[in-house]
N, C-alpha and C positions, 0 to 999 in steps of 0.2 A: 881719315878725313883729310881733304886737301885744304889745309888751313890757308895756304898761300893764295887761294882763289878768293877768299873773302876779305882780306886785308885786316881783319877783325879790329879794326882799324888801328893798327899797331899800338894804339894807346892802351888797349887792354893788356898787352904783353909787357909794355913798359910799366904800367901801373902795378902789375903783380911783383915786379922786381924793385920798384922805387915807390913804394906805397905812400910815402909821406913827402915826396917831391911835388912842388906846386908848379904845374905847367900853365903859365899865365896866358890863358886864351885871349883875354882882352888886351893884353899888352904886347902880344907877339905880332906876326905879320897881319896886316889889316885886310888883305884881300881874302875873298872866299877860297876855301880849300876843296870844294866839291870836285871829286875826281870825274874823268870822262868814262869811267867804267859804268855799265848799266846797273840798275838797282838790285838785280839778283846777286850781285857780288858784295852788296853792302848790307843786306837785311840781317845776316848773322851777327855782324859787328854791332848793329843797332840794338838787337835783342840782348846780346851778351853784356854790352856796356850799360844797358838799363838795369840789369840784375847784378852783375859782378862788380860794378862800380857804384852806381847811384844808390841802389837798394841796400847793397852790403854796407856802404858807408853810413847811410841813414840808419841802419840798424845798430851798427857798432858804437856809434857815438852816443846813443841813448840807452845802452844797456844798463847803466847806473840809474836810469829812471824807470824803464820798463821792468827791470829787475828779473830778467831771465837768468843772466849769467853774472858771475862775481869774480873779481880779481883776488889773487893771493896776497897782494900788498895791502897794507893798511892805509887809509886816507888817499886812495888813488883819485886823481883830479876829477875824472869823468864821473865817478861814483859819489863824490862829495860836492860836486858842482862848484869847483873852485879852480884856482891856478890857470892853466892855459885854456880851460873851458871858458873863462871870462875874457880871453884875449882873442878868441876866434881863430884857431889854427886847425887846418886839416880836417874839415868837417864835410858834410854833404854838399855844401856850396861848391867846393872845388871839383868834386867828381861829377856833379850835375852839369856844370857849365863848361868844363874842360872835356870830359869824356862823353857823357850821354846825350845831352841836348844837341851838340853839333852832329852827331850821327843821325839823330831823328830828322834834323833839318835837311841834311844831305839826302836822306831817303825820300823826303817829300819832293825835293827839287828834281831828283833823278826819276822818280815816278812820273812827274809832270813831263820831263824831257822826253822820256821813252814811251809816252802814251799809255801808262800802266797805273791807272788810279788805284788799283789794289795796293800797290807799294805806298802811294800817298796816304791811303787809309791806315796802313800799319804804322807809318811814320807818325801820323797824328794820334793814333792810340798810344804809342809808346811815349810821345811827347806829352800827352795829357797825363800819363802815369808819372813821368819824371817830374813835371811841373807840379803835380799834386803833392808828391812827397816833399818837394823843395819848399813850397809855400806853407805846407803844414808844419814845417820845422822853423820857418823864419817869419812868415807873415807876408809882408810886401816884398816882392822880388822883381828882378829884371825880367821883362816878358817880351814886349814888342821890339825892343832895341838890342836883343841878344843876337848871336850868330844865326843867320837865316840861310846860309849857303849861296846867297846871291849878292847881297850888298856888302860893301866894305864894312869892317867892324867898327863899332863906336865904342871907344875905350872909356867913355864917361856916360854910360847909358842911364836913362831915367828908370825909376822904379814904378811898378803898378801896384795898386792896392790888392790885397788878397781877394776882395769882392770881384775885382776886375779879372783876376787870374782864374777864379772859379767860373766866371762866365765863359772865359776862353776855353778852359778844360771841357766844359759841357758842350760848347760849340764844336770843338775838335771831335768829340766822340760822336755827336749827331751826324756830322760831315762824314766821318769815317764809315759809319754804318751805311750811309747811302752810297758812298764811293765803292764799297765792297761788292755792290750789286752791278757796278758798271763794267762793260767789257774792257779787258786789258790786253795789251800786246804781249806782255810777258807774265807767265805764271809765277805766283808767289814762291813756289818751291822749284823753280826752274833749275837751279844748281844745288838744290838740297840745303839752301841757306835758311829756310824757315824752320829753325830748331825748336819753335814753340808749338806750331800747329800744323806743320807739314803742308802748308799751302791751302788749308781748309778755311774757306771764307766764312762759313757759318760758325765755326768755332771762334774765329776772330770777332765776329759780331757779338757772340755771347760773352766773350772777354770784355768787349767795349761796354755792353750793358751792365756787367758786373761792376766795372769801374764807376759807371754812371750812378749806379745804386749806392755805392760807397760814398761818393761825394755829395750826392743829394742828401744822404742820411747824416752827414756831418753837420747839416744846417738845423738840427733839432732845437737849438736855442734861438733861431731867428724866426721872425713873424712869417717869412716866406716858406717855411718848412711844410712840405706836402707829403704826408705819409702815403697817400694813394700813388703819388708819382714814384716814390721809393719802391713800393710793392710792385708796381707795374714794370719797373726796370728789372726787379728781381725775377719776375716771371719770364722775362726774355733772356736772362743771364745764364751763366754756368749752371747746369742742372745735373751734373754727375761728377764723380771724381775723375772719370776719364778726361773731362774737359778742364781740370784744374790748370791754371796758368802757372807752369813751373819751369824753372831753368834746371835742366838735368846735368849732373856731373858724372863723369866716368870713373873717377877715383884716381886719376893720374895717367901717365907719369909726369906731365907738364903741369906747372902750378895753376894755370888757369882752367885745368880740368878736374880740380878738387874743390869741395865745399870750402868756402872761406873760413868758416867757423870750426873746421875740423883740425886734427893734429897737423901741424905744418902749414895750415891755411894762413893766408895773410891777415885774418882777423882773429886767429886762434888765441892770441895773447889776452883778448878781452874775455875769453870764455874759459878762464882757468877752472872754474867750478860752477855748477849750477847754484842759484841763489837759495838762501834759507826760505825766502818768501815763496818762490815758485815750487820748491820741493814740498813745503808744508801745505801749499794749496792742493797739490796733487794728492797729498795724503788724506785730504778732507775737503774735496771741492764743494760738496753740498752743505758744509758747515753743520754737520750733524754732532749731537752730543757724543755719540759712539762713532768715532771716526771710521770711515769705510775708504780704504785705499782705492784710488782710481787705477783701473787696469792699465792705463797709459803710463803710469809712473815708471815702471820697470822697462818700458820701451823707449821712453824719451831720456830717462836719466840713468847713467851707468851706476852700478853698485860700487860703493866705496871699497877701496882695497881691504880695509879692515872690517867690511861687512856693513850692511844697511844702506840707507839712503838719507843723506844729510847734506844740506846746502850751507853755503858760507853767507854770513850776514853782509849785505851791501855796505861798503865803507870801512868794515871792520878788518876785512882780509883774514888771513890765518891767525894773525895776532899771537904767534908763538905756538899755536896748536899744530899737531901732526896732520899734514895734508892728506894722509892715507885715511883719515877718518871722514873725509868728505867726498861727495860724488863729483868726479871730473866732469868738466863741461864738454869735453871732446869724447865722441864715440857713441852717442845715442842716436835716435832716429833722425834728428835734425843736424847732428854735428859729426857725422861720420864722413869719410873721404868722398863717398858717392852720394851723400844726402842732397836732395833737391833744395832749391831756394823757391819757396812759394810766393808768387805774386798775389794772386787772389784765388780762393778755392770755393768749391761748392758749400763747404760748411760755413764759411764766412757769409756767403750770399744768403744762406738760410738764417743765420743770426741777425743779419741786417734786416731781413724781412720780419723776423720775430720782433725785433725792437720797434720797427715801424708799426706793426699790427698792435703791439702793446700800447704804443703812444696814441693810437686812434680808438683804443678801448676794446679791441677785438682779442680778448684773452684766449679764446678757443683757437683762433688762427695763429696767435702768437706761440701757443704751446705746441701746436702741430709743427710749425716751422722750427721751433727750438729743438724738438726731438729729432727731427730729420737732420738738423745741423750736427747734433751730438753723434748720431749714427753714422753720418758721413765721415766725421773725424775718426771715429773708432775704425771704420773700414779702411780709411786712408792708412792708418797706422798698423793695419793687419791684426787687430785684436780678434780673438777667435769668437765665433758665432755664439757660443754659450755665455761667455763673459759679456758680450755686447748685449744679448737678450736680458741677462740678469740686471745690468746697469739701467737699461731702459725701463724695466719694471720698477726699479728702485726710484727712478724719476716720477713714475706714476704714483708710487706710494708716498713719497716725501714731498712732492710738489703738486702735480696734477694741474689741469688747465685752470682751475678756479684760483690757484695760488701762485701762478707764475708771476715773477717779479723781475725787474730790470737786472738785479744782481745775478740771478740765475743765468740769464742770457749772456751778460758781460763776462762772468767768470768762465763759462764754457768757451766763449769767443777768445778769451785771453789764452786759454789752454790750447785752442786750435790754431792760434796765430803765432806760435813760437818764433821769435827772432824777426818778426815782421814789424817795420816801423809804424804800421797802422796802429799798433797797440798803444803807442804814445798818444795818438790822436784820441783814442777811446778813454785813456786814463784822464786826460785833460777834460774831455767832454763830461766825464763823470765826476769832475772836481776832485780826483784822487781820493774818492770816498772810501773809507774802510767799511762803510755799510754796503757798498757795492763789491769791493775787493776785500773780503774779510782777511784780516792780518796785515794789511798793507801799512807800512810805516816808512817815514823818511829814512834815508841812509844814516848810518852812524857817522859822526865826525863831519856832518853837513856844514857847509859854509854859513856860519851864523852872521857874518858881516852883511851878506845880501839877503839871507833867509833867516831872520832872527826869530820868527814865531813858528810854532809847530804846525800851523796851517799854511805856511808859505811853501809852495812847491814851484819848481821851474816851469816856465810857461813857453819859452821860445829859445832858440839858439842864437848865439852871437854871429853876426856876419863875418865872412872870411876877412882876415886883417889885410890881405892884399887889396880887396875891394875898398876897404876903408881908406887905405893910403892913396889909392888912385881915384876913387870916385866919391869922396866924402861929401861933395856938394850935393849930390843927388841921393845919397843913401840916407835912410831913416836913422834916427839916433841909434848909436851902438854902445851907449852907456850901459854897462852890465846891470846897474841897479834898476834900469828901466826895461831893457830888452829881456832880461831873464825873468822878470817878474810880471810883465804885462801880458794878459790873455790875448790871444789872437782874435781876429774879427769873428770867426764862426763860434768862438767860445763866449761871446757876450750877447746878452739879450738886446733886442731892438727897443 
């Protein structure tokens, strides 16, 4: 691949070698940096910075909350919600505003400049995706006054409310869907840069509808929640595993061509082992008296050196135990060198539909969507047909459409969305309920100063400390006792 043609916008390469360096986009040159190159040379960089930078960082910093992976060290700050977690260092904020959002802004500007609304559409879809991840971790964020590829940068931008951000996300998606049907001077895959969908407009539209369904469904606690609108978006969204929105990796040799959570990946240190919670959930996902191992367990989780499948308790680390007794975090379906990063998949779309149908009282429709979602995940992971059929039959025996509950949907969605930051949204929407996610507990050694009660769970991330230093006048409170414990807008009832 001729990487020099795409600029990948050099930030991706720099980021992989200097993962924790903060490139202060708001405090650097204030003039726009949009290049004169046409948009076909920028689309790959926009896609890859969305996944390899923003989504990766959004996943990595919440692993101690979503509890997919665990550290080998005891009392690691991100697992116990303490130390530099409370001072706002090197989180999604940096990667979204420095790497990802500028690329999407440039793609929109270049698409307009070169009479190619299909590139404008892709820029808006990716921008909606990144803004969604960012607001879902912080709440109020910078929106209208961030880098736009045209205006001089404002180093003290105002913040927009999360409600305003959600309105913008949905507008971007609707506008993009329309723009994808407009004639364009340049094909999306003119230079092979569309590494997501190869220039297929219909696939991009299904991706946009899938994101729309996701964000409409986040509003389940709001009076504006419309289950029918969620279901309608799902019907137009990704409808097969072949259309899954995934960033593919080749497995090397350069660092930006390997899965970040694999061995030697720049996020591998956060995935020392799979967690005790996740491994136990896979051992008994249906919460049966007689545990039935999920066939996906051995595909996702490597066997421990000393045999068996055991996870490390979040916050405890190895605590003097032999690491060979536990399942390494690197090397499974999601954490091998060539593992893909899922943005949104067919299975997630069906679980979103199942939840929406259940909320409107359509148990039959909910169960049907639920089963399709489970089957889609099994097929994505390559589970053999006999094991898949047996598991689906078990669902009929143990659940059935008359007994489908929210817990069944959310547990399967949790398993299907490994390492996706969307899981943190779901866990907060479900109020971290152990009735929903059976076996879920707070980490050991959790920060009792901020989270003194057993029902206290982290609700949002601290804003980046650079933003606080530079833009404290406009930034909402960054007091950890408030920020970390206050539910976001979509998580409060009207």
